[in-house]
C-alpha positions in Angstrom: 107.8 118.3 158.4 104.6 119.9 157.9 103.7 123.0 159.7 100.8 123.6 161.8 99.1 126.6 162.5 96.6 127.1 165.3 93.6 129.6 164.5 91.7 131.5 166.7 88.4 133.2 166.1 88.2 135.4 169.4 85.0 137.1 170.0 85.5 139.1 172.9 81.7 138.5 174.5 82.8 134.6 174.5 84.9 132.3 176.7 88.2 131.2 174.4 87.8 127.8 174.1 89.9 125.0 175.5 93.2 124.3 173.5 92.2 120.4 172.7 89.0 122.0 171.3 90.8 124.1 168.7 90.8 123.5 165.2 94.1 122.8 163.1 94.9 123.9 159.8 97.8 122.0 157.9 99.4 124.4 155.4 102.0 122.8 152.5 105.7 122.6 153.3 107.1 125.6 151.2 109.4 124.5 148.7 112.8 125.2 148.5 115.0 125.9 145.5 118.4 124.4 145.3 121.4 125.7 147.1 119.1 128.2 148.8 117.4 128.6 151.9 114.7 130.8 150.3 111.3 129.5 149.7 110.1 129.5 146.4 106.6 130.7 146.8 105.4 131.2 143.3 106.6 128.1 141.8 103.2 126.9 142.1 100.6 127.9 139.5 98.8 131.3 140.7 95.2 131.4 141.8 92.5 133.5 140.1 92.8 136.0 143.1 95.4 135.8 145.8 95.3 134.6 148.7 95.2 136.2 151.8 97.4 134.3 154.8 96.3 135.3 158.4 99.0 135.1 160.9 98.5 132.2 163.2 97.3 133.1 166.7 98.8 131.2 170.0 96.2 129.9 171.9 96.1 131.0 175.0 93.8 130.8 178.1 94.6 134.8 179.2 93.1 137.1 176.3 95.6 139.9 175.2 95.5 143.1 177.2 94.0 144.9 173.9 91.4 141.9 172.8 88.6 144.6 174.3 89.6 147.2 172.5 86.8 148.1 169.4 88.3 149.3 166.3 86.0 151.8 165.2 84.7 151.1 161.2 85.7 153.5 158.2 83.5 155.9 158.1 80.6 155.3 155.1 79.0 157.5 152.9 80.6 160.4 150.6 83.8 162.2 151.9 82.5 165.6 152.5 85.4 168.0 151.0 85.6 165.9 147.6 81.6 166.3 147.5 81.4 169.5 147.3 84.1 170.5 145.3 82.7 167.9 142.6 79.3 169.3 143.1 80.4 173.3 143.1 82.0 172.4 139.8 78.8 171.4 138.2 76.5 173.8 140.0 79.1 176.9 138.6 79.0 175.9 135.3 74.9 175.4 135.6 74.4 178.7 137.1 77.2 181.3 137.2 78.7 180.7 133.9 77.2 182.6 131.0 75.8 180.2 128.3 77.1 180.6 124.8 73.7 181.3 122.6 74.5 178.9 120.0 74.5 176.0 122.9 71.0 174.8 124.2 69.8 174.7 128.0 69.6 171.1 128.0 73.4 170.5 126.3 74.7 173.0 128.6 73.3 171.3 131.6 74.4 168.0 130.8 77.7 169.8 130.4 77.5 171.1 133.9 76.6 167.3 134.9 79.4 166.0 133.4 82.2 168.3 134.7 80.8 167.1 138.2 80.8 163.5 137.4 84.6 163.9 136.5 85.3 166.2 139.3 84.3 163.5 141.2 86.5 160.8 139.5 89.7 162.6 139.8 88.2 163.5 143.5 86.8 160.5 145.0 83.9 161.5 147.3 83.1 157.8 146.3 83.8 154.8 144.6 84.0 155.1 140.6 81.2 153.6 139.8 79.1 155.2 142.4 79.6 158.8 141.7 79.6 157.5 137.5 75.9 156.0 138.9 74.6 159.3 140.7 75.8 162.0 137.7 73.9 159.2 135.7 70.7 159.5 138.5 71.2 163.2 138.2 71.0 163.6 134.3 67.5 161.5 134.6 66.1 163.1 137.6 66.8 166.7 136.1 65.2 165.6 132.6 68.6 166.3 131.1 68.5 163.0 129.3 65.3 160.8 129.0 66.0 157.3 130.7 66.7 155.5 127.2 69.3 158.0 125.9 70.8 157.7 129.7 71.1 154.0 128.9 71.7 153.3 125.6 75.5 153.1 126.3 75.0 149.7 128.1 74.9 148.4 125.0 77.7 149.5 123.4 79.7 146.8 122.0 83.4 148.1 122.8 82.5 148.2 126.2 81.2 144.7 126.2 84.5 143.6 124.8 86.3 145.7 127.1 84.1 143.3 130.1 85.2 140.2 128.0 88.7 141.1 127.8 88.6 141.1 131.8 87.4 137.0 131.5 90.0 136.3 129.2 92.8 137.8 131.7 91.5 135.6 134.3 91.7 132.5 132.3 95.3 133.1 131.5 95.8 133.7 135.3 93.7 130.5 136.2 95.4 128.2 133.9 98.3 129.7 134.6 99.4 130.1 130.9 100.8 133.8 131.3 103.2 132.5 133.8 104.5 129.7 132.0 104.9 131.7 128.9 106.5 134.4 131.0 108.9 131.8 133.0 110.1 130.3 129.4 111.8 133.9 128.5 113.2 134.0 131.7 114.7 130.5 131.2 116.0 131.6 127.8 117.5 134.9 128.6 118.2 135.5 132.0 121.7 134.8 132.5 122.5 138.6 133.0 120.1 140.8 135.2 119.8 143.2 131.7 119.0 140.0 129.8 116.3 139.1 132.5 114.5 142.0 131.9 114.4 142.1 128.1 113.2 138.1 128.9 109.8 139.8 130.9 109.6 142.9 128.1 109.5 140.8 125.5 107.3 138.3 127.3 104.3 140.7 127.8 104.7 141.8 124.6 103.8 138.6 123.3 101.0 137.8 125.1 99.3 141.7 125.2 97.5 141.3 122.6 95.3 138.0 123.9 95.6 139.2 127.2 93.5 142.7 126.8 94.4 144.1 130.7 97.6 145.7 131.5 96.3 145.1 134.8 96.1 141.3 135.3 99.5 141.0 133.3 101.3 143.1 135.9 99.7 141.5 138.6 98.8 137.9 137.6 101.7 137.1 135.8 104.6 139.5 135.9 105.0 140.5 139.6 105.3 137.3 141.1 107.7 135.9 138.8 109.6 139.4 139.8 109.2 139.0 143.8 110.3 135.2 143.7 113.3 136.2 140.8 114.3 139.0 143.7 113.7 137.1 146.4 115.9 134.1 145.2 118.9 137.0 145.6 117.7 138.6 149.0 116.1 141.3 147.3 113.6 142.2 149.8 110.8 144.8 149.2 110.6 147.8 151.8 113.9 147.1 152.8 117.3 148.5 151.4 118.3 145.5 149.2 115.1 146.3 147.2 117.8 148.1 144.9 119.8 144.8 144.6 117.4 143.4 141.6 113.6 143.8 142.4 113.8 148.0 142.2 115.5 147.7 139.0 113.1 144.8 137.4 109.5 146.0 138.8 110.6 149.7 137.7 111.6 148.5 133.9 108.3 146.2 133.7 106.1 149.0 134.7 108.0 151.6 132.3 107.9 148.9 129.2 104.3 147.9 129.9 103.0 151.4 128.4 104.6 150.2 125.1 103.4 146.8 125.1 99.7 148.1 125.7 100.3 150.6 122.6 101.5 147.9 120.2 98.4 146.1 119.9 94.5 147.4 119.9 93.4 144.6 122.2 96.1 144.9 124.1 94.7 147.5 127.0 90.9 148.3 127.4 91.5 152.3 126.6 92.4 151.4 122.9 89.0 149.8 121.9 87.4 152.8 123.9 89.0 155.3 122.1 88.5 154.2 118.4 84.8 153.8 119.3 85.2 157.8 120.8 86.5 157.8 117.7 84.2 156.4 115.4 81.0 158.2 117.1 83.0 161.8 116.4 83.1 160.5 112.5 86.7 159.4 112.7 86.3 155.5 111.3 89.9 153.1 111.1 89.5 151.0 108.3 90.6 147.2 109.4 91.3 148.9 113.2 93.4 145.7 114.4 95.5 145.6 111.5 95.7 149.5 111.0 96.7 149.9 115.1 99.6 147.6 114.3 101.2 148.6 111.3 101.3 152.3 112.7 102.5 151.2 116.7 104.9 148.8 115.8 108.0 150.7 114.8 107.7 153.2 117.4 106.6 150.7 120.1 109.2 148.3 119.4 111.9 150.8 119.8 110.6 151.9 122.9 110.7 148.9 124.0 114.1 148.1 123.2 115.3 151.2 124.6 113.5 151.1 127.9 115.4 148.4 130.0 118.7 149.4 128.4 117.6 153.1 129.6 116.4 152.3 132.9 119.7 150.0 133.3 121.8 153.8 132.7 119.9 155.8 135.4 118.4 153.5 137.6 120.8 150.8 137.7 120.5 147.8 139.8 123.2 146.6 142.2 123.2 143.1 140.9 124.7 142.7 137.4 124.8 139.0 136.6 121.8 136.7 137.7 123.1 132.8 136.8 121.0 131.3 138.8 117.6 132.8 136.7 117.7 130.3 134.0 117.9 127.3 136.7 115.3 129.2 138.8 113.0 128.9 135.8 113.8 125.7 134.7 112.8 124.0 138.1 109.6 126.3 138.0 108.7 124.9 134.6 109.4 121.2 135.7 107.5 121.6 138.6 104.8 122.8 136.7 104.7 119.9 134.5 103.5 119.5 130.9 101.1 122.1 129.5 97.8 121.2 130.6 94.5 120.8 128.6 93.4 123.8 129.8 96.2 126.0 129.0 95.7 124.1 125.4 92.1 125.2 125.4 93.4 128.8 126.0 96.1 129.0 123.3 93.7 127.8 120.9 91.2 130.5 122.2 93.5 133.1 121.6 94.6 132.0 118.6 91.1 132.1 117.7 90.2 135.4 118.7 93.3 137.2 117.4 92.7 136.1 114.3 88.7 137.0 114.3 90.5 140.4 115.7 92.4 141.0 112.5 90.7 139.1 109.7 86.9 139.9 110.9 85.9 142.6 108.7 86.9 140.9 105.6 84.7 137.5 106.6 82.0 140.0 108.5 82.8 139.0 112.3 82.7 142.0 114.6 85.6 142.5 117.6 82.9 142.1 120.3 81.6 138.4 118.0 84.7 137.2 117.8 85.3 137.7 122.3 82.0 136.4 122.9 82.6 133.1 120.5 86.2 132.9 122.6 84.5 133.2 125.9 82.0 130.7 125.0 84.7 128.4 124.2 86.0 128.6 127.6 82.8 128.2 129.6 81.7 124.7 127.8 85.2 123.2 128.3 85.1 124.1 131.4 88.9 126.5 131.5 86.6 129.1 133.3 83.0 128.6 135.0 80.1 131.2 135.4 81.4 132.3 139.0 84.8 133.3 137.7 82.9 135.3 135.9 80.7 136.7 138.4 84.0 137.6 140.9 85.4 139.4 138.3 84.0 142.8 140.0 86.4 145.0 138.5 84.7 144.0 134.9 81.4 144.6 136.2 82.3 148.2 137.9 84.2 149.1 134.4 80.9 147.9 132.9 79.1 150.3 135.1 80.9 153.8 135.0 82.5 153.5 131.5 78.8 153.0 130.0 77.8 156.2 132.0 80.6 158.1 130.7 80.3 156.8 127.2 76.9 157.5 127.2 77.7 161.6 128.1 80.7 161.9 125.9 78.2 160.7 123.8 75.2 162.6 124.4 77.4 166.1 124.4 78.8 165.1 121.0 74.7 165.0 119.4 73.6 167.8 121.7 76.8 170.2 120.1 78.7 170.8 122.5 82.0 168.7 121.2 81.6 170.6 118.4 81.0 174.2 120.0 84.1 173.7 121.7 86.4 172.4 118.9 85.3 175.3 116.8 86.2 178.0 120.1 90.0 175.6 120.1 90.0 176.3 116.5 90.0 180.0 116.7 92.0 180.4 119.5 94.9 178.2 117.4 94.1 180.7 114.1 94.7 184.0 116.1 98.3 182.5 117.0 98.7 181.7 113.3 99.8 177.6 114.1 100.2 175.2 111.3 98.7 171.9 112.3 102.1 170.0 112.8 102.5 172.7 115.9 99.0 172.5 117.0 99.6 168.8 117.0 102.7 168.6 119.6 100.6 171.9 121.6 97.3 169.3 121.8 99.5 166.2 122.5 101.4 167.7 125.0 98.6 169.5 127.0 96.3 165.9 126.8 99.8 163.9 127.8 100.6 166.4 131.2 96.7 166.5 132.3 96.9 163.4 133.5 99.1 163.8 136.5 95.0 164.8 137.6 93.7 161.2 136.9 93.9 158.1 138.4 92.8 155.8 135.2 93.5 156.2 131.8 90.4 154.8 131.0 88.8 157.7 132.9 90.8 160.2 131.3 90.1 159.0 127.9 85.9 159.0 128.8 86.9 162.5 130.1 88.9 164.3 127.2 89.7 161.8 124.4 86.5 163.4 122.3 87.2 167.0 122.8 90.9 167.0 122.2 90.1 164.7 119.1 87.6 167.2 118.2 90.3 169.8 118.9 92.9 168.4 116.6 90.3 168.0 113.7 89.2 171.7 114.4 93.0 172.4 113.8 93.7 171.0 110.8 95.7 167.9 111.7 94.5 164.5 109.8 91.7 162.5 111.3 93.2 158.9 111.4 96.5 160.3 112.5 94.8 162.6 115.4 92.6 159.3 116.5 95.5 156.9 116.8 98.3 159.3 118.2 95.9 160.5 121.3 95.0 156.4 121.8 99.0 155.7 121.7 99.6 158.9 124.1 96.7 157.3 126.5 99.4 154.2 127.2 102.0 156.2 127.3 101.0 158.3 130.3 100.0 155.2 132.5 103.6 154.7 133.9 103.8 158.6 134.8 102.9 158.5 138.8 102.1 155.4 141.3 98.3 156.6 140.5 98.3 156.8 137.1 97.2 152.9 135.8 96.1 150.0 137.5 99.4 148.5 136.6 101.0 151.9 138.3 99.2 150.8 141.9 99.9 147.0 141.3 103.8 147.5 141.0 104.0 150.4 143.4 102.3 147.6 145.9 104.7 145.7 145.8 107.3 147.7 147.9 110.6 148.0 145.6 109.9 151.3 144.6 110.2 154.5 146.3 107.5 157.3 145.6 110.1 159.7 144.9 111.6 157.6 142.1 108.4 156.6 140.8 107.9 160.1 139.8 111.4 160.9 138.6 112.0 157.8 136.7 108.2 158.0 135.4 108.4 161.6 133.9 112.3 160.8 132.2 111.2 157.3 130.7 107.7 159.3 129.3 109.9 162.3 127.8 112.3 159.7 126.4 109.3 157.5 124.9 107.6 160.2 123.4 110.6 161.7 121.9 110.8 158.5 120.3 107.1 158.0 119.4 107.7 161.6 118.0 110.9 160.8 115.9 110.3 157.6 114.8 106.6 158.2 114.6 107.4 161.6 112.3 108.6 158.9 109.5 107.0 155.9 109.9 103.4 157.5 109.9 104.6 159.7 106.5 105.8 156.2 105.4 102.3 154.3 106.3 100.3 157.6 104.4 98.6 159.1 107.7 99.5 162.6 106.5 
């Protein structure tokens, strides 16, 4: 029997309508698994964006006692204290700090605006895009940069490749292809909890190169599957039963996603940005997709295989066996039906895009052109429509603030700020008589730990990648090794805290993880991953000739 919910739009100044005037909303009957009383709400294909279900209101002729209570709107505008601190950083550099004689006034002024922008990204007086726009406005209004130079990064190929990657991720979610692939791995490997975790981890690594958004993979594919599996064994969010299964699966997927993102150049937006910034400093990685995969493959695969087992020992689930998981997955696949036309189109388009990313240099097709061709196919064949692209607000927000940061970083390089900073660091390191391997370790560890101050991997890259790469090169570290190692490092610190990345917010928001566990497991797992990458990478990169 279908349930009926009665929705009432209540305004205090209007009389409540009679019961017979209310419109009825019929909701679909929840699907149930055999032999369980829990609804399998995630069996149906995921929508492009989650649907918000509003609790029903009971019709009554008497308004509730608090119906006339006015709820004050959230404060508008900038947060005062973060605003003052962010502006103070830039003003202090501009007017109080002594300007080195080898640095021009224009460069010093741009540095102050850039540092104020970065401080705002960390402290958050305004949303990221809005604050970046204010920084851009300050650079133009003070004649620090001409309009054309300030907006030059909006034509950057890598930034548009990142934007298009958001649309590809939306296609995976809209068609249900990512959900289907992950469900197959659950069916094949999910007879026990450890195998279930490995199935989810491996499936993410498989779809990562064609779904270049770790956040989209987390929220659109894997978290719904994990929640469904957890609820099927009475493991509930924000409840002591979370430790039965859900906490372990969420924590493992969260920590393993860092290595999935590091495995492929196109697995995460920040990877593409790293190599673009390296190119602007004169560090060119030939055949980047293949070179990235070769360098990351062995340490990333070892870390991917170690993470589920490590957490199984130090953050164990209460339930060790999940014999019903393969049956749940099989039921879900049966309800999903055969692969649809749109899924086949998505598969073919992604195979084409990845092939062009791998072999594009040989045939003269750049990465962004390959992505544009793929998106055009999806639009032409109706897998995506233009409204899907317009509704992908995170893509357009990223375009806005990414372009500002990349543009400022590029102009700082052109004006000599980065070379001045790198020479200062080189002299400091030389005073300690550090060899380049020691300097490499010190700089990598510093770059990693600074991320505790950042709430975005891409923001961290835009703020610090160029400066740290210049420091590496000035210290004598081989250039390509420096560029790739910093980029790999950028992925590994994505699971440090509940705010360290987009996927961190998604997984923590699921309600299965306690905050102390996130910080503790994040640090331990990051330390183990760093050791694996250091030990395995040292021998592997020597074999590849990176140093």
